[in-house]
C-alpha positions, 0 to 999 in steps of 0.5 A: 636266872638265865640271861640270854645274849644273841649275837648280832647275826643271831647265829648264836645265843650265849646263856649266863645261868645263875644257880645257887652261887654257881654261874655257868656260861655256854651257848644255847643248844650246845654242850660246851660251857664254862663257869665264872670261877674258872674264868676268874682263875684263868684271869687271875682274879679273885671275884668271879662276878667281876671276872665274868663282867670283864669276860663278857665285855671282852667277848661282846667287843670282839676281844675274845674269839669264838671257835666254831667246830663243824662236822661235815659242814654242820656246826656241832660245838661253838666254844670260847677258848681258855687260852685264845692266844694259843692255836686250836688243837685239832689232832683229835678232830675226826677227818670230817671235822673242821673249825672256824674262828669268828667274833661276837660281831660276826666278823671272821678271820 
């Protein structure tokens, strides 16, 4: 089963896929993804389903940032950082790659 959640500006669609007990979260059309059990571990919670619920609540209420990696100005990979309070590591970016920070509502900083 796949749940689809488009951002307010329709720029991105978050997919939550449930397959045989595994829950995968990622953006439609892009390679980045994570899993509910990883989210639970990062949040020090024992229940992946509960961790996912609070994660999505934080994302949908602009408490988690979305990083937009762009190559020559074209979006190549949106992702939600595991540690949002830490700076994005850009030392491995190509010279024509950059990143922007935005939130679910479309607000940027």
